[in-house]
LOKEKOL-252966 format. One record per residue: residue in one letter; y, z, x of N, C-alpha, C in turn. Coordinates in steps of 0.05 Angstrom, whole numbers, padded with zeros to 5 digits, always signed. Each point is the difference from the previous one (the first is absolute). Layout:
% LOKEKOL-252966
AYZXYZXYZX/...
//
This chain:
% LOKEKOL-252966
M-01329+01501+00571-00003+00028-00007+00027+00014+00001/N+00006+00016-00020+00025+00015-00001-00005+00029+00009/I+00015+00009+00019-00004+00026+00012+00024+00018-00007/L-00005+00024-00009+00021+00020-00005-00001+00021+00021/I+00022+00003+00015+00002+00021+00022+00014+00024-00012/I-00014+00022-00002+00012+00025-00012+00003+00020+00023/D+00025+00003+00009+00005+00018+00023+00030+00008-00001/D+00007+00024+00008+00028+00008-00001+00014-00005+00026/E-00012-00014+00019+00013-00008+00025+00007-00029-00001/P+00026-00007-00002+00008-00028-00002-00008-00017+00024/G+00000+00012+00024-00007-00015+00024-00030-00008-00001/L-00017+00018-00009-00028-00006-00002-00005-00022-00020/R+00013+00002-00023-00003-00020-00021+00009-00028+00010/S+00023+00000+00014+00010-00025+00010-00018-00013+00021/G-00011+00017+00018-00018-00010+00020-00025-00013-00011/I-00012+00014-00020-00024-00010-00013+00006-00026-00015/R+00023-00001-00014+00007-00024-00015+00002-00025+00018/K+00012+00004+00024+00003-00022+00019-00028-00011+00008/V-00018+00019+00006-00027-00008+00009-00014-00015-00023/L+00002+00011-00024-00014-00012-00023+00012-00028-00006/S+00026-00002+00002+00013-00026-00006-00009-00022+00019/I-00003+00007+00026-00009-00019+00019-00028-00011-00007/H-00017+00017-00012-00028-00008-00006-00003-00008-00029/G+00022-00006-00014-00002-00013-00026-00002+00019-00024/Y+00003+00026+00005-00001+00019-00023+00028+00004-00012/Q+00001+00003-00026+00024+00007-00014+00001+00030-00003/S+00021+00013+00009+00000+00029-00001+00024+00011-00015/F-00003+00025-00010+00021+00014-00015+00001+00028+00011/E+00022+00014-00005+00004+00027+00011+00005+00020-00023/A-00009+00025+00005+00006+00022-00018+00002+00025+00017/D+00018+00019-00007+00003+00024+00016-00007+00025-00016/S-00010-00003-00025-00007+00023-00016-00021-00008-00021/E-00011+00020-00013-00020-00006-00021+00012-00017-00022/H+00024+00008-00009+00014-00015-00022+00004-00029+00007/S+00011-00005+00024+00006-00028+00008-00026-00016+00004/A-00021+00014+00009-00026-00014+00003-00011-00009-00027/L+00001+00019-00020-00010-00007-00026+00016-00022-00013/E+00026+00000+00005+00017-00021-00011-00006-00027+00012/M-00005+00000+00026-00008-00025+00014-00025-00012-00011/I-00020+00017-00005-00026-00009-00010+00003-00011-00029/K+00019+00012-00015+00004-00010-00027+00014-00027+00000/K+00017-00005+00020+00015-00025+00001-00014-00023+00015/H-00018+00007+00019-00012-00020+00017-00030+00002+00000/D-00013-00022+00006-00029+00000+00002-00009+00009+00028/I-00003+00026+00003-00006+00012+00026-00031+00002+00003/H-00009-00010+00023-00029+00001+00005-00009+00023+00018/I+00016+00007+00020-00007+00021+00019+00025+00017+00004/A-00004+00027+00001+00022+00018+00006-00006+00015+00026/L+00020+00002+00017-00001+00016+00024+00015+00026-00006/L-00014+00022-00002+00012+00025-00010+00000+00022+00022/D+00024+00009+00007+00003+00023+00019-00007+00026-00015/L-00017+00016+00013-00008+00025-00012+00023+00020-00003/R+00019-00001+00018+00023+00018-00001+00025-00016-00006/L+00007+00001-00025+00023-00016-00010+00022+00020-00008/G+00015+00010+00020+00019+00021-00005-00013+00024-00011/K+00009+00009-00023-00013+00024-00013-00022-00007-00018/E-00005-00026-00004-00021-00009-00019-00027-00001+00014/D-00021+00006-00016-00027+00001+00010-00013-00028-00003/G-00008-00011+00022-00012-00027-00001-00025-00002-00017/R-00016+00022-00001-00024+00000-00016+00007-00002-00030/H+00021+00014-00008+00009-00002-00028+00009-00028-00007/I+00015-00012+00019+00010-00027-00004-00023-00020-00003/L-00021+00004+00017-00024-00017-00001-00012+00000-00028/L-00003+00024-00012-00012+00002-00026+00017-00013-00021/S+00027+00002+00003+00018-00013-00019-00002-00030+00002/L-00002-00010+00024-00002-00029+00004-00026-00011-00011/K-00022+00014+00004-00026-00009-00010-00001+00001-00030/Q+00014+00020-00011+00000+00002-00030+00015-00024-00012/L+00022-00008+00014+00015-00023-00010-00013-00026+00005/E-00013-00003+00024-00013-00025+00007-00027+00006+00013/P-00022+00002-00016-00026+00009+00010-00011-00018+00023/L+00006-00026+00000-00011-00018+00020+00017-00001+00026/L+00022+00016+00001+00017-00001+00023-00015+00012+00025/S+00001-00014+00022-00011+00010+00025+00021+00016+00015/I-00007+00024+00007+00019+00018+00013-00010+00007+00028/I+00017-00004+00020-00007+00007+00027+00020+00022+00009/I-00011+00022+00009+00016+00024+00006+00011-00003+00029/I+00026+00008+00003+00012+00002+00026+00003+00030+00006/T-00010+00008+00023-00001+00029+00005+00004+00006+00030/G+00010+00025+00005+00001+00010+00027-00026+00012+00008/Y-00003+00007+00025-00026+00010+00010-00009+00024-00015/G+00019+00018-00006-00007+00025-00014-00007-00003-00029/D+00004-00024-00011-00005-00004-00029-00026-00016-00005/I-00016-00004+00020-00024-00017-00003-00018+00013-00021/K-00003+00026+00000-00017+00013-00020+00010-00006-00028/S+00027+00001-00003+00011-00006-00026-00004-00030-00007/A+00001-00017+00020-00004-00029-00004-00029-00005-00011/V-00019+00015+00012-00028-00003-00009-00002+00010-00029/E+00014+00021-00007-00001+00010-00027+00012-00021-00019/C+00021-00014+00009+00012-00022-00016-00020-00022-00005/M-00016-00006+00021-00020-00021-00003-00021+00007-00021/K-00006+00026-00002-00018+00009-00021+00012-00003-00028/S+00027-00001+00000+00014-00002-00026+00006-00029-00006/G-00007-00019+00017+00003-00028-00006+00014-00017+00021/A+00010+00012+00021+00012-00016+00022-00022-00016+00014/M+00007-00024+00011-00020-00017+00011-00003+00003+00031/N+00022+00010+00013-00001+00003+00029+00024+00016+00009/Y+00002+00007+00025+00024+00013+00010+00007-00009+00028/L+00026+00002+00007+00011-00007+00026+00014+00024+00011/T-00002+00005+00026+00014+00022+00013+00026-00011+00013/K+00020+00017+00001+00025-00007+00014-00003+00006+00029/P+00014-00015+00018+00014-00025-00006-00019-00022-00008/I+00009-00018-00017-00017-00020-00012-00006-00022+00019/D-00026-00006+00004-00009-00022+00016+00001-00025-00018/H+00018-00018+00006+00004-00023-00017-00025-00018-00002/E-00015-00004+00022-00024-00016-00001-00021+00013-00018/L-00002+00026+00002-00019+00014-00018+00009-00002-00029/L+00025+00003-00005+00011-00003-00027-00007-00027-00012/L+00004-00021+00016-00005-00027-00010-00030-00004-00005/S-00017+00011+00018-00029-00002-00004-00009+00014-00025/I+00011+00024-00006-00007+00015-00024+00010-00015-00025/L+00024-00011+00001+00010-00015-00023-00017-00025-00005/D-00008-00013+00021-00017-00024-00004-00026+00007-00013/K-00013+00021+00009-00025+00008-00012+00004+00010-00028/E+00021+00015-00004+00005+00011-00027+00007-00021-00020/S+00013-00022+00009+00006-00022-00017-00025-00012-00012/E-00020-00004+00016-00026-00011-00009-00014+00020-00019/A+00000+00026+00008-00013+00020-00016+00014+00003-00027/L+00027-00002-00001+00014+00002-00025-00007-00022-00019/Q-00002-00024+00010-00008-00023-00017-00027+00004-00012/L-00018+00011+00016-00028+00005-00010+00001+00021-00021/R+00016+00021+00003+00002+00021-00020+00011-00011-00026/K+00020-00018+00003+00012-00012-00024-00021-00017-00015/N-00015-00016+00016-00021-00017-00012-00021+00017-00014/N-00008+00022+00013-00020+00018-00013+00011+00012-00025/Y+00025+00009+00001+00012+00012-00024+00002-00020-00023/A+00008-00025+00007+00003-00020-00020-00027-00007-00013/F-00021-00001+00017-00026-00007-00010-00011+00022-00018/K+00004+00025+00008-00009+00022-00016+00014+00002-00027/E+00026-00007+00000+00015-00001-00025-00011-00022-00018/T-00006-00023+00012-00012-00022-00014-00027+00007-00011/L-00016+00014+00016-00027+00008-00008+00000+00017-00025/K+00021+00017-00003+00002+00018-00023+00002-00016-00026/S+00013-00024+00002+00004-00016-00024-00022-00020-00006/F-00020-00001+00017-00022-00019-00004-00016+00008-00025/S-00009-00020-00015-00017+00005-00022-00028+00007+00010/P-00018+00011-00017-00026+00009+00009-00017-00022+00014/I+00003-00025-00008-00017-00021+00012+00007-00003+00030/S+00026+00003+00007+00008-00003+00028-00009+00024+00017/A-00006+00022-00014-00010+00024+00014-00030+00000+00002/G-00012-00023-00006-00029-00002+00005-00017-00001-00026/S+00013+00004-00024-00016-00001-00024-00008-00028-00007/S-00026-00003-00007-00011-00027-00006-00024+00003-00017/I-00005-00020-00017-00025+00000-00016-00023-00012+00015/H+00005-00012+00024-00020-00013+00016-00015+00022+00016/Q-00027-00001-00002-00016+00021+00012+00004+00003+00030/E+00002-00024+00014+00003+00001+00029+00027+00013+00008/M+00021-00006-00016+00026+00012+00005+00000+00030-00005/Q-00015+00008-00020-00003+00029-00006-00014+00014+00023/E-00020-00013+00012-00013+00012+00023+00018+00001+00024/I+00017-00020+00003+00020+00000+00022+00019+00024-00004/E+00009+00005-00024+00018+00022-00006-00013+00027+00008/Q-00026+00002-00005-00014+00025+00008+00000+00003+00030/I-00004-00023+00015+00000+00002+00029+00028+00008+00010/I+00021-00012-00012+00027+00007+00008+00005+00030-00004/N-00009+00011-00022+00004+00029-00005-00015+00017+00021/K-00022-00010+00010-00015+00015+00020+00011-00001+00028/V+00014-00023+00007+00009-00003+00027+00030+00005+00004/K+00015+00004-00022+00029+00001+00002+00010+00023+00018/D-00016+00022+00002+00009+00022+00017-00015+00001+00026/S-00015-00021+00006-00017+00000+00024+00011-00018+00022/P-00003+00007+00026+00009-00017+00022-00019-00023+00006/V-00021-00004-00016-00020-00021+00004+00013-00027+00000/T-00010-00018+00017+00010-00028+00000-00012-00015-00024/V+00017-00018-00012-00009-00014-00024+00005-00030+00005/L-00019-00017-00007+00003-00029+00002-00001-00011-00029/I+00022-00014-00007+00003-00012-00026-00002-00030+00002/S-00018-00012-00014-00004-00029+00001+00005-00012-00028/G+00004-00026-00001+00005-00014-00025+00017-00025+00004/E-00001-00017-00019+00015-00025+00002+00030+00005+00001/T+00015-00020+00009+00029+00002+00000+00011+00005-00028/G+00017+00021-00002+00013+00006-00026-00015+00019-00017/T-00022+00012+00010-00015+00019-00017+00011+00028+00001/G+00020+00005+00017+00013+00027+00000-00010+00018+00022/K-00006-00010+00023-00011+00017+00021+00021+00020+00010/E+00024-00010+00004+00021+00019+00009+00007+00021-00021/V-00001-00009-00026+00005+00019-00021-00022+00022+00000/A-00025-00008+00005-00022+00020+00002+00005+00019+00023/A+00009-00011+00023+00005+00017+00023+00022+00020-00006/K+00021-00009-00014+00022+00019-00008-00009+00020-00020/R-00019-00009-00018-00011+00019-00019-00014+00023+00015/I-00015-00007+00020-00014+00021+00016+00020+00018+00013/H+00021-00011+00012+00020+00016+00015+00017+00017-00019/Y+00011-00011-00021+00020+00014-00016-00013+00018-00021/S-00026-00001-00004-00012+00017-00021-00012+00025+00012/G+00001+00003+00026-00012+00023+00013+00019+00016+00017/C-00011+00016+00018+00016+00018+00017+00016-00014+00021/Y-00004-00026+00004+00015-00016+00019+00026-00010-00011/A+00005+00004-00026+00023-00012-00014+00027+00005+00013/E+00003+00024+00012+00026+00007+00011+00003-00011+00029/Q-00021-00012+00011+00001-00011+00027+00005-00030-00002/P+00007-00013+00022+00007-00029-00001-00025-00017-00006/F+00006-00022-00014-00020-00022-00004+00011-00024+00015/I-00013-00008+00021+00010-00021+00018-00020-00024-00001/G+00010-00023-00005-00017-00024-00002+00007-00020+00021/V-00020-00016+00009+00005-00022+00018-00020-00022-00006/N+00009-00025-00001-00018-00023-00005-00011-00010+00027/C-00025+00005+00005-00012-00008+00025-00004-00030+00003/G+00000-00014-00022-00005-00029+00002+00024-00016+00006/S+00024+00011-00004+00024-00016+00003+00013+00003+00028/L-00012+00016+00017+00012+00005+00027-00019-00007+00022/H+00010-00013+00021-00017-00006+00023-00005+00026+00016/D-00019+00000+00018-00010+00024+00013+00022+00017+00013/N+00018-00012+00016+00020+00016+00014+00019+00014-00020/L+00008-00015-00021+00018+00012-00019-00014+00021-00017/L-00025-00005-00007-00016+00020-00016-00004+00025+00016/E-00006-00002+00026-00004+00023+00017+00025+00017+00001/S+00023-00013+00003+00025+00014+00001+00006+00013-00027/E-00006-00014-00022+00005+00012-00027-00017+00024-00005/L-00025-00001+00009-00019+00022-00005+00006+00024+00018/F+00003-00005+00026+00001+00022+00020+00028+00005+00011/G+00019-00019-00006+00027+00003+00011+00001-00010+00029/H+00024+00000+00012+00002-00007+00028+00023+00015+00013/E-00001+00001+00026+00020+00013+00016+00022-00020+00008/K+00023+00010+00006+00022-00017+00009-00008-00014+00026/G+00003-00027+00001-00007-00015+00023-00029-00008+00002/A-00016+00006-00021-00029-00006+00001-00005-00030+00002/F+00018-00016-00011-00003-00029+00001+00028-00012-00004/T+00002-00026+00004+00026-00013-00004+00009+00003-00029/G+00024+00010-00003+00011+00005-00027-00003+00029-00010/A-00015+00016+00015-00004+00028-00008+00024+00016+00012/V+00022-00002-00014+00025+00012+00010+00002+00030-00007/E-00018+00010-00016+00000+00028-00007-00028+00008-00009/R-00004+00026-00001-00027+00010-00009-00003-00006-00030/K-00024-00008-00007-00007-00005-00028-00022+00019-00008/I+00003+00013-00023-00020+00018-00011-00020-00016-00016/G-00025+00002+00005-00021-00015-00013-00007+00011-00027/R-00016-00016-00016-00008+00008-00027-00018+00025+00000/F-00017+00002+00021-00017+00024+00001+00017+00025+00002/E+00021-00002+00017+00017+00024+00004+00017+00005-00025/L+00011-00021-00013+00016+00003-00023-00016+00012-00024/A-00026-00007-00001-00017+00010-00021-00004+00030+00002/G+00002+00011+00024-00002+00029+00003-00026+00010-00011/K+00002+00019-00019-00024+00011-00013-00005-00013-00027/G+00012-00023-00004-00004-00014-00025-00022-00021+00002/T+00006-00024-00012-00020-00021-00002+00010-00025+00013/L-00017-00013+00016+00006-00026+00012-00017-00020-00014/F+00013-00020-00013-00014-00021-00015-00001-00025+00017/L-00024-00009+00008-00003-00024+00016-00010-00022-00019/D+00019-00017-00008-00007-00022-00018-00010-00024+00015/E-00017-00015-00012-00013-00024+00012-00012+00006+00027/I-00016+00022+00001-00012+00007+00025-00021-00020+00009/G-00011-00016-00019-00019-00020+00007+00011-00022+00017/D+00027-00003+00001+00013-00020+00017+00008+00011+00027/M-00007+00024+00006+00006+00012+00026-00017-00012+00022/S+00012-00007+00023-00014-00013+00022-00020+00020+00012/P-00021-00010+00015-00019+00017+00013+00014+00019+00020/T+00020-00009+00013+00014+00018+00019+00013+00023-00014/M+00013-00005-00022+00013+00022-00015-00021+00017-00014/Q-00022-00012-00008-00022+00017-00011-00009+00021+00020/T-00002-00008+00025-00009+00018+00021+00020+00023+00004/K+00026-00007+00000+00020+00020+00004+00002+00019-00024/L-00004-00010-00024+00000+00017-00023-00024+00019+00000/L-00023-00011+00008-00024+00016+00001+00003+00024+00019/R+00013-00005+00023+00005+00021+00019+00017+00023-00012/V+00020-00008-00016+00017+00021-00012-00016+00016-00020/L-00017-00014-00016-00016+00014-00020-00020+00019+00014/Q-00011-00008+00023-00020+00016+00014+00013+00024+00014/E+00022-00005+00014+00012+00021+00016+00023+00015-00013/Q+00010-00011-00022+00023+00012-00015+00025+00002+00017/T+00002-00017+00021+00024-00001+00016+00007-00029+00007/Y+00025-00005+00007+00008-00027+00008+00025+00003+00018/E+00008-00022+00013+00024+00000+00016+00018-00023-00010/R+00026+00005+00001+00018-00022-00006-00003-00022+00021/V+00005-00025-00007-00001-00022+00019+00020+00005+00022/G-00010-00001+00025+00016+00006+00023+00003+00030+00006/G-00013+00017-00015+00002+00029+00004-00026+00011+00011/T+00001+00025+00009-00023+00014+00011-00006+00025-00015/K+00019+00009-00017-00004+00025-00014-00019-00004-00024/S-00021+00017-00002-00018-00002-00022+00012+00014-00025/I-00001-00014-00022+00011+00010-00025-00024+00003-00019/R-00001+00023-00013-00022+00006-00018+00004-00014-00027/S-00021-00013-00010+00001-00012-00026-00008+00020-00021/Q+00017+00005-00020-00005+00020-00020-00003-00011-00028/C+00004-00027-00003+00001-00012-00027-00027-00008-00010/R-00002-00002-00026-00024-00011-00013+00003-00031+00000/I-00023-00013+00003+00000-00030+00001-00013-00010-00026/I+00015-00018-00013-00011-00016-00023+00004-00029+00008/A-00021-00016-00001+00002-00028+00007-00007-00017-00024/A+00009-00025+00000-00006-00019-00022-00006-00028+00012/T-00016-00015-00014-00006-00028+00008-00008-00016-00024/N+00007-00025+00000-00009-00018-00021-00023-00018+00010/R-00010+00006+00024-00021-00016+00012-00027+00014-00004/D-00022-00015+00004-00027+00011-00002-00005+00014+00026/I+00007+00025+00002-00001+00015+00025-00028+00005+00009/E-00019+00002-00018-00028+00004+00008-00011-00026+00013/H+00007-00023-00011-00008-00025+00012+00013-00003+00027/M+00025+00008+00003+00013-00001+00026-00014+00018+00020/K-00009+00023-00009-00014+00018+00018-00026-00012+00009/A-00015-00013-00019-00025-00012+00007+00003-00023+00019/S+00023-00015-00002+00004-00023+00018+00016+00008+00025/D+00004+00026+00004+00014+00010+00024+00030-00007+00000/E+00011-00007-00023+00029-00005-00001+00015+00027-00003/F-00014+00020-00009+00012+00027-00003-00019+00020+00013/R+00011+00017+00017-00016+00019+00014-00015+00018-00019/A-00026+00002+00005-00017+00017-00018+00008+00029+00002/D+00006+00010+00025+00007+00028+00003+00027+00007-00014/L+00019-00019+00001+00025+00004-00014-00005-00001-00031/Y-00017-00018-00009-00006-00001-00028-00011+00026-00010/Y-00018+00012+00014-00012+00025-00009+00021+00023+00001/R+00018-00001+00020+00021+00020+00001+00019-00003-00024/M+00006-00025-00007+00020-00005-00021-00011+00004-00028/S-00025-00005-00004-00012-00001-00027-00017+00025-00006/V+00010+00023+00009-00014+00025-00008-00002+00001-00031/I+00023-00006-00012+00001-00004-00029+00008-00029-00006/R-00015-00013-00016+00005-00029-00006+00007-00003-00029/I+00022-00014-00006+00008-00006-00027+00003-00031-00002/H-00013-00012-00020+00003-00028-00005+00012-00004-00027/L+00024-00014-00001+00014-00004-00025-00010-00027-00012/P-00009+00001-00025-00010-00025-00012+00024-00018-00008/P-00004-00027-00001+00021-00018-00008+00006+00004-00030/L+00024-00009-00008+00008+00004-00028-00017-00015-00019/R-00011-00023+00009-00017-00016-00019-00025+00015-00007/C-00008+00020+00016-00024+00016-00006+00006+00024-00017/R+00026+00005-00006+00007+00023-00016+00021-00008-00021/P-00006-00020-00016+00020-00010-00020+00008+00021-00020/G-00017+00020-00004+00006+00021-00020+00024+00016+00008/D+00008-00001+00026+00024+00015+00009+00026-00016-00003/I-00002-00026-00007+00024-00017-00002+00020+00011-00020/P-00008+00007-00025+00019+00010-00019+00016+00024+00010/S-00013+00019+00013+00014+00024+00011+00018-00008+00023/L-00009-00018+00017+00017-00009+00022+00024-00015-00010/V-00004-00016-00020+00023-00015-00012+00021+00019-00011/K-00009+00021-00014+00018+00020-00011+00015+00014+00022/Q-00014+00007+00022+00013+00013+00023+00021-00018+00013/F-00007-00025+00004+00018-00018+00014+00024-00008-00017/I-00003+00000-00026+00023-00005-00018+00019+00023+00003/S-00011+00025+00000+00017+00024+00002+00015-00001+00027/E-00013-00007+00021+00013+00000+00027+00021-00023+00001/A-00006-00023-00012+00019-00022+00000+00024+00006-00018/N-00004+00014-00022+00022+00008-00017+00019+00017+00016/S-00011+00019+00015+00017+00018+00016+00015-00015+00022/T-00014-00018+00013+00011-00014+00023+00021-00021-00009/Y-00005-00014-00021+00017-00023-00008+00017+00007-00025/H+00000+00025-00008+00016+00009-00023-00005-00015-00025/R-00026-00003-00007-00008-00013-00024-00013+00020-00019/S-00006-00008-00024-00012+00018-00019-00023-00014-00015/I-00018-00011+00016-00024-00013-00012-00019+00020-00010/S-00010-00003-00025-00018+00020-00012-00029-00005+00004/G-00008-00026+00006-00028-00005+00003-00006-00030+00001/V-00025-00008-00006-00008-00028+00001-00014-00007-00026/T+00001-00026-00007-00015-00009-00023-00030-00003+00006/P-00017+00001-00020-00028-00004+00004-00006-00027+00014/R+00016-00021-00007-00004-00026+00012+00004+00001+00030/L+00022+00013+00009+00005+00002+00029-00022+00017+00013/L-00008+00021-00013-00021+00017+00012-00026-00015+00003/D-00006-00018-00018-00024-00017+00002+00002-00018+00025/H+00024-00011+00005+00004-00017+00024-00004+00017+00025/L+00011+00024+00000-00002+00017+00023-00029+00008+00005/N-00015+00006-00021-00028+00008+00003-00018-00023+00009/S+00007-00024-00007-00017-00023+00007+00006-00012+00027/Y+00023+00007+00012+00008-00011+00026-00017+00014+00022/H-00006-00015+00022-00018+00011+00020+00014+00017+00021/W+00026+00000+00001+00016+00017+00018-00009+00000+00029/P+00003-00023+00014-00007-00001+00028+00017+00019+00017/G+00025+00006-00009+00017+00018+00014-00002+00029-00008/N-00019+00005-00019-00007+00027-00009+00024+00015-00012/I+00001+00026+00004+00021+00017-00014+00028-00008+00009/R+00003-00008+00025+00026-00009+00010+00010-00024-00016/E-00018-00019-00005+00008-00023-00015+00007+00007-00029/L-00016+00017-00012+00005+00009-00027+00028+00013-00002/K+00006+00017+00019+00026+00014-00001+00023-00021+00003/N-00004-00019+00018+00020-00021+00004+00004-00016-00026/V-00021-00007-00013+00002-00016-00025+00015+00016-00022/I-00008+00026-00003+00013+00017-00020+00030+00003+00006/S+00007+00003+00025+00028+00003+00007+00016-00025-00007/K-00012-00023+00005+00014-00025-00007+00003-00003-00030/L-00022+00007-00015+00001-00002-00029+00022+00019-00011/V+00002+00024+00010+00020+00019-00009+00028-00011+00005/I+00004-00011+00024+00027-00011+00007+00007-00023-00018/L-00019-00018-00006+00005-00025-00015-00001+00003-00030/A-00010+00023-00010-00005+00004-00028+00026-00001-00017/D-00001-00013-00023+00022-00002-00019-00002+00020-00022/Q-00024+00011-00004-00005+00020-00021-00010+00026+00012/D-00003+00020-00017-00008+00026+00011-00030+00003+00002/I-00015-00021-00006-00029+00000+00004-00008-00025+00014/L-00016+00002+00021-00007-00023+00016-00020-00018-00015/D+00004-00026+00003-00017-00020-00013-00001-00025+00017/V-00021-00016-00004-00002-00026+00014+00009-00021-00020/H+00026-00006+00001+00010-00018-00021+00014-00025+00012/D+00000-00003+00027+00012-00024+00011-00014-00007+00026/E+00006-00024+00009-00013-00010+00024+00006+00016+00025/Q+00024+00010+00001+00008+00015+00024-00017+00025+00003/L-00005+00014-00022-00016+00025+00003-00029-00006+00005/L-00010-00022-00012-00028-00007+00005-00004-00008+00029/S+00020-00012+00013-00003-00008+00028-00003+00023+00018/L+00008+00024-00008-00004+00024+00017-00030+00006+00003/L-00016-00006-00021-00028+00005+00001-00016-00023+00012/N+00011-00024-00003-00014-00024+00011+00020-00018+00012/P+00010+00007+00024+00022-00015+00012-00006-00029+00007/V-00025-00008+00002-00006-00027+00008-00003-00019-00024/S-00015+00009-00020-00007-00019-00022+00023-00003-00020/E+00018+00021-00002+00021-00002-00019+00025-00011+00013/F+00004-00025-00001+00023-00014+00013+00023-00004-00020/S+00023+00008+00008+00024-00006-00016+00015-00022+00015/L+00005-00022-00014+00013-00023+00013+00029-00003-00008/S+00012+00022-00010+00028-00001-00007+00017+00006+00024/G+00024-00012+00001+00018+00005+00022+00002-00024+00019/D+00017+00002+00020+00003-00022+00019-00023-00002+00019/L-00004-00023+00013-00024-00005+00016-00002+00021+00023/K+00021+00005+00014-00001+00019+00022-00009+00028-00008/T+00011+00009-00023-00007+00027-00009-00029+00002-00009/V-00009-00021-00015-00028+00000-00010-00019+00000+00024/I+00005-00018+00019-00018-00002+00023-00001+00026+00016/K+00024+00012+00005+00001+00025+00015-00015+00022-00014/K+00004+00002-00027-00014+00021-00015-00030-00003+00001/H-00010-00024-00005-00029-00003-00002-00013-00002+00027/T+00015-00008+00021-00011+00001+00027-00005+00029+00007/G+00019+00017-00007-00004+00029+00005-00023+00011-00015/N-00003-00008-00025-00023+00009-00016-00026-00008+00012/L-00002-00025+00009-00024-00010+00012-00006+00015+00026/E+00020+00004+00016-00003+00014+00026-00010+00029-00005/R+00012+00014-00020-00008+00027-00006-00029+00001-00009/D-00007-00019-00018-00027+00001-00011-00021-00007+00022/L+00007-00019+00018-00018-00007+00021-00004+00023+00019/I+00021+00014+00007-00002+00023+00018-00017+00022-00013/R+00005+00005-00026-00014+00021-00015-00030-00007-00001/R-00007-00025-00006-00028-00008-00002-00013+00002+00027/T+00014-00008+00021-00012+00001+00027-00005+00028+00009/L+00019+00018-00006-00003+00028+00007-00024+00012-00015/N-00003-00008-00025-00022+00009-00016-00027-00009+00011/S-00001-00026+00007-00025-00011+00011-00007+00011+00027/C+00021+00010+00015-00005+00012+00026-00002+00030-00001/S-00003+00011-00025-00002+00029-00004+00024+00015+00012/G+00023-00013+00000+00024+00013+00010+00003+00000+00030/N-00017-00014+00014+00001-00002+00030+00024-00017+00007/I+00021+00012+00010+00025-00014+00006-00004-00021+00022/S-00014+00007+00021-00004-00019+00022-00016-00025-00009/R-00021+00005-00015-00016-00023-00009+00015-00017-00020/A+00015+00013-00018+00016-00015-00020+00021-00017+00014/A+00013+00012+00021+00020-00015+00015-00012-00025+00013/R-00024+00003+00011-00014-00023+00013-00006-00022-00021/E-00010+00008-00023-00007-00019-00020+00025-00015-00011/L+00022+00015-00001+00025-00012-00010+00015-00015+00022/G-00008+00003+00025+00013-00014+00022+00027+00011+00007/V+00004+00026-00004+00026+00013+00007-00006+00024+00017/S+00021+00011+00012-00003+00024+00017-00002+00025-00019/R-00010+00022+00012-00001+00025-00016+00028+00009-00009/K+00019-00004+00018+00028+00008-00006+00010-00015-00024/T-00005-00027+00001+00010-00017-00023-00014+00009-00026/L-00026+00006+00002-00014+00008-00024+00010+00026-00011/Y+00006+00019+00017+00011+00026-00008+00027-00005-00014/E+00017-00018+00011+00026-00005-00012-00003-00013-00028/K-00020-00018-00002-00005-00013-00026-00010+00021-00021/M-00017+00018+00010-00011+00020-00018+00022+00019-00010/R+00019+00006+00017+00023+00017-00008+00017-00016-00020/T+00005-00025+00006+00016-00017-00018-00011-00001-00028/Y-00027-00003-00002-00013-00004-00026-00012+00026-00011/H+00006+00023+00014-00009+00026-00009-00031+00001-00003/L-00014-00011+00020-00029-00001-00001-00012+00024+00016/
//
């Protein structure tokens, strides 16, 4: 993180720089509005420490100039005791926090640490909202499939509500996209959207991620950590793969939903939960409830509104629109100018069963766009056909080592995909059937974009 210290006292600037340097921050100095603006133009500044009284210049005016030049800049006000009212006014104008003189270095570092995380979240939200503006209608929920149209109606009804939502569906059907649609299309759009994968973390780590922990709470807890509930603030907390959450963590989550409060690990202070909860799972959550694998009381708390996303093979009529959308996105990402697909390729895409659903379709289109030699996509060689049928279409050209490595990977990818499909996306069960650990399976899924 790059910190800009804006103050007309050289001694104060020097003291802060020394402290920041010790803790790994890169810092810059400015003693006026002009020099501050020049610094921001020349360097990638993330956080500015701004003194309210900068000689004859008004700190509040400088704040507005800085925000106009760099809207995502985090500004922390430095103020004397008598200027606290002005500092609060600055926060209403966009400042994120304030410090009183003399500056407590421990407090400064704590604020910078928290603000670093919050800044990244704001940047992520900003980037996603900008991306959302460029999405074609199909990505915004438009579909010719009746069930998808009904889902869009539900999204429109719950987007401004604090109600908990449970989204189910096979791997790759777009559960997180649906959650973001709910968040970014309603009144929560200006608030954080925070996600956590409940299936990829063991209990202790997941508890720390959700609720945070205090310094010294356990071995390795060298500083306070802000949890996802707290970071979500008044926004949305997205709990992915909630079906893989252990019974112990289910109980702790239920308590938060019931009492709307929680404590950091190792802490005693009750923190109020203000965020909306959206959860997702690729498992048969109702069957899990019936077999006592998932708490019934938590299920009813989580599924006030239930959305089930159908697999792509059940909505082939949407494939042409999705293909058009993914070509447009791939063109932008990979700087290509593909205009469309041939009827022959579209027939292949429509007839394929898509075990990886929309995620797999997007992956295939991206590869086709990258490998295409013409401005329209077609299935004209073995390499492109292998993207749709990686096992049966074998290319035996090349040296022995390369051919074996390539097709071993294809076989491994297809086996994992088929196993996940047969296990309805249940990671734990698929890992057992494949004879590997959950961690190994997650790594393989990331490698093959499954």
